[in-house]
C-alpha positions as CSV (number, residue, x, y, z in Angstrom):
1,X,0.0,0.0,0.0
2,X,1.4,3.2,-1.0
3,X,1.3,6.0,1.5
4,X,1.4,9.6,0.4
5,X,2.8,12.4,2.6
6,X,1.6,15.9,2.1
7,X,4.0,18.6,2.0
8,X,3.5,21.7,4.1
9,X,2.3,23.7,1.1
10,X,-0.3,21.1,0.1
11,X,-1.5,20.8,3.7
12,X,-2.1,24.6,3.9
13,X,-4.0,24.6,0.6
14,X,-6.2,21.8,1.8
15,X,-7.0,23.5,5.1
16,X,-8.0,26.7,3.3
17,X,-10.4,24.7,1.2
18,X,-12.0,23.1,4.2
19,X,-12.2,26.4,6.0
20,X,-13.9,27.9,3.0
21,X,-16.5,25.1,2.9
22,X,-17.1,25.3,6.7
23,X,-17.2,29.1,6.4
24,X,-20.0,28.8,3.9
25,X,-21.9,26.5,6.1
26,X,-21.5,28.8,9.1
27,X,-22.6,31.8,7.0
28,X,-25.7,30.1,5.8
29,X,-26.5,29.0,9.3
30,X,-26.2,32.6,10.5
31,X,-28.9,33.7,8.1
32,X,-31.4,31.5,10.0
33,X,-32.1,29.0,7.2
34,X,-33.5,25.5,7.6
35,X,-31.7,22.3,7.1
36,X,-33.7,21.6,3.9
37,X,-31.7,24.1,1.9
38,X,-34.7,26.5,1.3
39,X,-33.1,29.2,3.2
40,X,-34.2,32.8,2.2
41,X,-37.3,31.5,0.4
42,X,-40.9,32.8,0.9
43,X,-42.5,29.4,1.0
44,X,-43.1,29.5,-2.8
45,X,-39.5,29.2,-3.9
46,X,-38.8,32.9,-4.0
47,X,-35.8,34.5,-2.3
48,X,-36.2,37.4,0.1
49,X,-34.6,39.7,-2.4
50,X,-37.2,38.6,-5.0
51,X,-40.0,39.3,-2.5
52,X,-38.6,42.7,-1.7
53,X,-38.3,43.6,-5.4
54,X,-41.9,42.6,-6.1
55,X,-43.2,44.6,-3.1
56,X,-41.2,47.7,-4.3
57,X,-42.7,47.3,-7.8
58,X,-46.2,47.2,-6.2
59,X,-45.7,50.3,-3.9
60,X,-47.8,53.4,-4.4
61,X,-46.3,56.3,-6.2
62,X,-48.2,58.7,-3.9
63,X,-46.0,60.5,-1.5
64,X,-47.7,62.0,1.6
65,X,-46.2,64.9,3.6
66,X,-47.7,65.8,6.9
67,X,-46.6,68.9,8.9
68,X,-45.8,69.4,11.7
69,X,-43.6,66.3,11.8
70,X,-44.1,63.7,14.5
71,X,-42.8,64.9,17.9
72,X,-42.9,68.6,17.1
73,X,-43.5,70.7,20.2
74,X,-44.9,74.3,20.2
75,X,-46.6,73.9,16.8
76,X,-48.6,76.9,15.6
77,X,-52.4,76.8,15.8
78,X,-53.3,78.5,12.5
79,X,-51.3,77.4,9.4
80,X,-48.8,74.8,10.7
81,X,-51.1,71.7,10.4
82,X,-51.4,70.5,6.8
83,X,-51.2,67.5,4.6
84,X,-50.0,67.4,1.0
85,X,-49.5,64.6,-1.6
86,X,-47.4,64.3,-4.7
87,X,-48.1,61.7,-7.6
88,X,-51.5,60.9,-6.1
89,X,-54.7,62.2,-4.5
90,X,-55.7,62.2,-0.9
91,X,-58.6,59.9,-0.1
92,X,-59.0,60.5,3.6
93,X,-57.5,62.6,6.4
94,X,-58.4,62.1,10.1
95,X,-57.2,64.5,12.7
96,X,-58.0,64.0,16.4
97,X,-57.0,65.5,19.7
98,X,-55.7,63.5,22.7
99,X,-59.2,62.7,23.8
100,X,-60.1,61.3,20.3
101,X,-62.3,64.2,19.4
102,X,-62.2,64.7,15.6
103,X,-61.1,68.0,14.1
104,X,-62.9,69.0,11.0
105,X,-60.9,69.7,7.9
106,X,-61.2,69.9,4.1
107,X,-59.4,68.1,1.2
108,X,-58.8,70.5,-1.7
109,X,-60.8,70.0,-4.9
110,X,-57.8,68.6,-6.7
111,X,-57.1,66.2,-3.8
112,X,-53.5,67.5,-3.4
113,X,-53.8,69.0,0.1
114,X,-55.8,69.1,3.3
115,X,-56.0,71.6,6.2
116,X,-58.2,72.1,9.3
117,X,-61.3,74.2,8.9
118,X,-60.6,76.3,12.1
119,X,-57.9,77.4,14.4
120,X,-56.5,74.7,16.7
121,X,-56.4,74.8,20.5
122,X,-53.2,75.7,22.3
123,X,-51.3,73.2,24.5
124,X,-53.1,70.3,22.8
125,X,-51.7,67.0,21.3
126,X,-53.0,66.1,17.9
127,X,-52.7,63.1,15.7
128,X,-53.1,63.0,11.9
129,X,-53.6,59.9,9.8
130,X,-53.7,60.4,6.0
131,X,-54.4,58.1,3.1
132,X,-53.9,58.6,-0.6
133,X,-53.9,56.6,-3.9
134,X,-51.8,56.9,-7.0
135,X,-53.0,56.7,-10.6
136,X,-53.1,52.9,-10.4
137,X,-55.2,52.9,-7.3
138,X,-52.3,51.8,-5.0
139,X,-52.7,53.2,-1.4
140,X,-50.2,55.1,0.7
141,X,-50.5,56.1,4.4
142,X,-48.9,58.8,6.5
143,X,-49.0,59.6,10.2
144,X,-47.9,62.4,12.5
145,X,-48.4,63.3,16.1
146,X,-47.5,66.8,17.5
147,X,-48.3,69.3,20.2
148,X,-49.4,72.9,19.8
149,X,-47.8,75.8,21.5
150,X,-48.5,76.2,25.2
151,X,-49.9,79.5,26.6
152,X,-46.5,80.1,28.4
153,X,-44.8,80.2,25.0
154,X,-47.4,82.2,23.1
155,X,-49.3,85.5,23.4
156,X,-52.7,86.6,22.1
157,X,-54.5,89.9,21.9
158,X,-58.1,90.5,23.0
159,X,-59.6,93.4,21.1
160,X,-62.5,95.7,20.6
161,X,-64.7,96.2,18.6
162,X,-65.8,92.7,17.6
163,X,-66.0,91.4,14.1
164,X,-69.3,92.3,12.3
165,X,-70.4,95.0,14.7
166,X,-71.6,98.6,14.1
167,X,-70.1,101.2,16.3
168,X,-69.9,105.0,16.8
169,X,-67.4,107.3,15.3
170,X,-65.3,107.5,18.5
171,X,-64.6,103.7,18.8
172,X,-60.8,103.0,18.5
173,X,-59.4,99.6,17.8
174,X,-58.0,98.6,21.2
175,X,-55.9,95.5,21.7
176,X,-54.9,94.1,25.1
177,X,-52.1,91.5,25.0
178,X,-52.0,88.8,27.6
179,X,-48.2,89.1,27.9
180,X,-45.9,92.1,27.8
181,X,-44.5,93.0,24.4
182,X,-40.9,94.0,24.1
183,X,-40.6,93.7,20.4
184,X,-43.2,96.4,19.8
185,X,-42.1,97.4,16.3
186,X,-42.3,93.8,15.0
187,X,-45.6,93.2,16.6
188,X,-47.2,96.4,15.4
189,X,-45.9,96.0,11.9
190,X,-47.9,92.8,11.7
191,X,-51.2,94.6,12.6
192,X,-52.9,96.8,10.0
193,X,-56.0,98.9,10.5
194,X,-57.5,100.6,7.4
195,X,-60.7,102.5,6.7
196,X,-62.7,102.7,3.5
197,X,-62.8,106.4,4.1
198,X,-59.1,106.6,3.3
199,X,-58.2,108.1,6.7
200,X,-54.7,107.5,8.0
201,X,-54.8,105.2,11.0
202,X,-51.9,105.1,13.5
203,X,-51.2,102.8,16.5
204,X,-50.2,104.0,19.9
205,X,-48.7,101.9,22.7
206,X,-50.0,103.0,26.2
207,X,-47.8,100.3,27.8
208,X,-46.3,97.0,27.0
209,X,-49.7,95.3,26.7
210,X,-52.1,97.8,25.2
211,X,-52.0,99.1,21.6
212,X,-54.8,101.3,20.3
213,X,-55.4,102.5,16.7
214,X,-57.3,105.6,15.6
215,X,-57.3,108.3,12.9
216,X,-56.5,111.9,13.7
217,X,-60.2,112.8,13.6
218,X,-63.3,110.7,14.4
219,X,-64.0,107.9,11.9
220,X,-66.2,108.9,9.0
221,X,-69.9,107.9,9.5
222,X,-70.8,105.0,7.2
223,X,-67.3,103.8,6.6
224,X,-65.9,100.3,7.1
225,X,-62.8,99.6,9.1
226,X,-60.7,96.5,8.7
227,X,-58.1,95.1,11.1
228,X,-55.7,92.4,10.1
229,X,-53.9,90.5,12.9
230,X,-51.0,88.6,11.3
231,X,-49.3,87.6,14.5
232,X,-48.8,83.9,13.9
233,X,-45.2,83.1,14.7
234,X,-44.3,86.8,15.5
235,X,-42.1,87.0,18.5
236,X,-43.4,89.4,21.3
237,X,-40.4,88.7,23.5
238,X,-37.7,86.0,23.9
239,X,-39.4,82.6,23.4
240,X,-43.0,84.0,23.3
241,X,-44.6,84.0,19.8
242,X,-48.0,85.0,18.5
243,X,-50.7,82.5,17.4
244,X,-53.4,84.8,15.9
245,X,-54.1,85.1,12.2
246,X,-57.4,86.8,11.5
247,X,-59.2,89.6,9.9
248,X,-61.8,91.7,11.7
249,X,-64.2,94.1,10.0
250,X,-66.6,96.5,11.6
251,X,-68.8,99.4,10.4
252,X,-69.1,102.9,11.6
253,X,-72.7,103.9,12.1
254,X,-74.1,107.4,12.7
255,X,-71.9,110.2,13.9
256,X,-73.2,111.1,17.4
257,X,-71.4,113.4,19.8
258,X,-73.3,114.5,23.0
259,X,-71.8,117.6,24.8
260,X,-72.3,117.8,28.5
261,X,-72.0,121.3,30.0
262,X,-71.5,120.5,33.7
263,X,-71.9,124.2,34.7
264,X,-75.2,124.6,32.7
265,X,-76.4,121.1,33.8
266,X,-77.4,120.2,30.2
267,X,-76.4,117.7,27.5
268,X,-76.9,118.5,23.8
269,X,-77.2,115.4,21.5
270,X,-75.9,116.0,18.0
271,X,-76.2,113.3,15.3
272,X,-74.8,113.7,11.8
273,X,-74.6,117.5,12.4
274,X,-78.2,118.0,13.6
275,X,-79.3,118.6,17.2
276,X,-81.6,115.9,18.3
277,X,-82.3,116.9,21.9
278,X,-81.1,118.9,24.8
279,X,-81.4,117.0,28.0
280,X,-81.2,118.3,31.6
281,X,-78.5,116.4,33.6
282,X,-76.9,116.2,37.0
283,X,-73.1,115.8,36.9
284,X,-70.5,115.2,39.6
285,X,-70.7,117.3,42.8
286,X,-68.1,119.8,43.8
287,X,-66.5,117.1,46.0
288,X,-66.5,114.5,43.2
289,X,-66.6,116.3,39.9
290,X,-67.0,114.7,36.5
291,X,-63.9,114.4,34.3
292,X,-63.7,116.8,31.4
293,X,-62.9,115.6,28.0
294,X,-64.0,113.3,25.2
295,X,-65.3,109.9,26.5
296,X,-66.4,107.0,24.4
297,X,-69.3,104.7,25.3
298,X,-67.7,101.3,25.7
299,X,-70.5,99.2,27.3
300,X,-74.3,99.4,27.7
301,X,-76.4,97.9,30.4
302,X,-80.2,98.2,30.7
303,X,-79.7,97.7,34.5
304,X,-76.6,97.2,36.5
305,X,-75.3,97.3,40.1
306,X,-73.1,100.2,41.1
307,X,-71.1,99.7,44.3
308,X,-69.0,102.6,45.6
309,X,-66.6,100.1,47.2
310,X,-65.3,99.1,43.7
311,X,-64.2,102.6,42.8
312,X,-62.9,104.0,46.1
313,X,-66.1,105.3,47.6
314,X,-66.4,102.8,50.4
315,X,-69.8,102.5,51.8
316,X,-71.1,105.6,50.2
317,X,-73.5,103.9,47.8
318,X,-74.6,100.5,46.6
319,X,-77.5,100.5,44.1
320,X,-78.5,97.1,42.6
321,X,-80.6,98.4,39.7
322,X,-79.1,101.5,38.1
323,X,-81.1,101.9,34.9
324,X,-79.8,102.6,31.4
325,X,-76.1,102.7,32.3
326,X,-73.4,103.3,29.7
327,X,-69.7,103.1,30.7
328,X,-67.4,106.1,29.8
329,X,-64.2,105.1,31.7
330,X,-62.4,102.2,33.2
331,X,-62.4,103.9,36.6
332,X,-66.1,103.9,36.9
333,X,-67.5,107.0,35.1
334,X,-71.0,106.3,33.6
335,X,-73.8,108.2,32.0
336,X,-76.9,106.6,33.4
337,X,-80.5,106.9,34.5
338,X,-81.2,108.1,38.1
339,X,-84.5,107.3,39.8
340,X,-83.5,108.0,43.4
341,X,-82.8,111.7,42.9
342,X,-85.6,114.3,43.0
343,X,-86.8,115.5,39.6
344,X,-85.7,119.0,40.6
345,X,-81.9,118.2,40.5
346,X,-81.8,117.6,36.8
347,X,-80.8,120.8,35.0
348,X,-80.1,122.6,38.2
349,X,-77.6,120.9,40.5
350,X,-74.7,118.5,40.3
351,X,-75.0,115.7,42.9
352,X,-73.3,112.5,41.8
353,X,-69.9,110.9,42.6
354,X,-68.7,111.8,39.1
355,X,-71.2,110.1,36.8
356,X,-73.6,111.9,34.6
357,X,-77.2,111.3,35.7
358,X,-80.4,111.5,33.6
359,X,-83.9,111.5,34.9
360,X,-85.3,107.9,35.0
361,X,-87.5,105.4,36.8
362,X,-86.8,102.3,38.8
363,X,-87.0,99.2,36.7
364,X,-85.9,101.0,33.4
365,X,-89.4,100.5,32.1
366,X,-90.6,104.0,31.1
367,X,-89.5,104.8,27.5
368,X,-90.5,108.5,28.0
369,X,-87.7,109.1,30.6
370,X,-84.6,111.0,29.5
371,X,-82.4,108.1,30.6
372,X,-84.4,105.6,28.5
373,X,-84.4,107.9,25.4
374,X,-80.6,108.4,25.5
375,X,-80.0,104.7,26.0
376,X,-82.1,103.8,23.0
377,X,-80.6,106.4,20.8
378,X,-76.9,105.7,21.6
379,X,-74.6,103.0,20.4
380,X,-71.3,101.7,21.7
381,X,-68.6,104.0,20.2
382,X,-70.6,107.2,20.5
383,X,-68.9,110.2,22.1
384,X,-69.9,112.0,25.2
385,X,-67.8,115.2,25.7
386,X,-67.8,117.0,29.1
387,X,-66.8,120.6,29.5
388,X,-66.9,123.3,32.2
389,X,-66.4,120.8,35.0
390,X,-63.9,121.7,37.8
391,X,-62.1,118.4,37.4
392,X,-59.1,117.6,35.1
393,X,-59.4,116.1,31.6
394,X,-59.7,112.3,31.7
395,X,-56.5,110.4,30.9
396,X,-56.3,108.9,27.4
397,X,-55.8,105.4,28.7
398,X,-58.7,105.5,31.2
399,X,-61.3,103.8,29.0
400,X,-61.3,104.1,25.2
401,X,-60.4,107.8,25.4
402,X,-57.3,108.3,23.3
403,X,-59.0,111.3,21.6
404,X,-57.8,113.4,24.6
405,X,-54.2,113.1,23.4
406,X,-52.7,115.5,20.9
407,X,-52.1,113.9,17.5
408,X,-48.4,114.5,17.5
409,X,-48.1,112.8,20.9
410,X,-50.3,109.9,19.7
411,X,-48.0,109.4,16.7
412,X,-44.9,109.5,19.0
413,X,-46.3,106.5,20.8
414,X,-46.2,104.4,17.6
415,X,-43.4,101.8,17.3
416,X,-43.6,102.0,13.5
417,X,-44.0,105.8,13.0
418,X,-46.8,107.5,11.2
């Protein structure tokens, strides 16, 4: 029997070949195959790569994009939420808040986009699920979950007058922000107020949270005023951004200015240049005189409670049912009906704590009384101007009374100039 002895070189080549075979076995085992040799098959004799390739060929061409992206904090509540699709059309979009409450939205006529119908809530988590199909009817799905901006990181402005109202010629646009504004120029530049009359309108900052707009003279009767708040994303201060994006339109009604002569104890009501009526009044007493100046009616109440404790006259009066009351200042000046005073005081003596009193009856039920007549013939925004009172002129920021500021001073308080 012939024995063959391998040389070192041949032995090394043989070991490499064995290792290669063993390596192949080990590699196949690492892929998780079965012992039957069908490793990587889908059960029908197709390899995983073949399955992946087939799935890719069957995938929809539609590509859905949802903003904000999943995980986004401090998303805006106006324009941030939207869904778009390319190479396909949206078939359904569902948006819900954390409680599962649906948010109404609309898919565009061409099926290319979707957006919510109304402003979202602040500090709320929302989820969007969108579906679309391509030209071959193949479906695509997209998802996103995000949270809208919290009140601590955003600011809003409450304003007067309200959208769609009709007001008098003295009504300014007055905005009160819920947080102090340090970037006044940037904020004001994103608010515009215009009038169909063509009057120039300028804003004035009374402080870091109040911004009023008015023309140099009263608004023109019959005109339309439009305010646009484009504050969404505008920074009021470091880390605090706006969330409002809206347009407000209101109309100017008749031009009515009623002049109170505190010394003569009369009020002359002039509408659109014609005197309607001269009414006997009782203004503030010598101890508590009525402010002089132009005051705008900001609120109307058929009946209201007046308590001296709320305006510094502790215990001096508390009347539950003051009739036909109309507010003229923040500090408590009203023009109102008076049923508790003698008829003889009206037109002859000033007796109030600073308000302007008109003869009236308890219960506000007699339309023939002066208080009732003036109430029914006045609108919010009408002007009551007081003269010949021993008191000072009312401050421009006490109520909606910026008309008591000289125009040059008003313009100087604008962050964007005239």
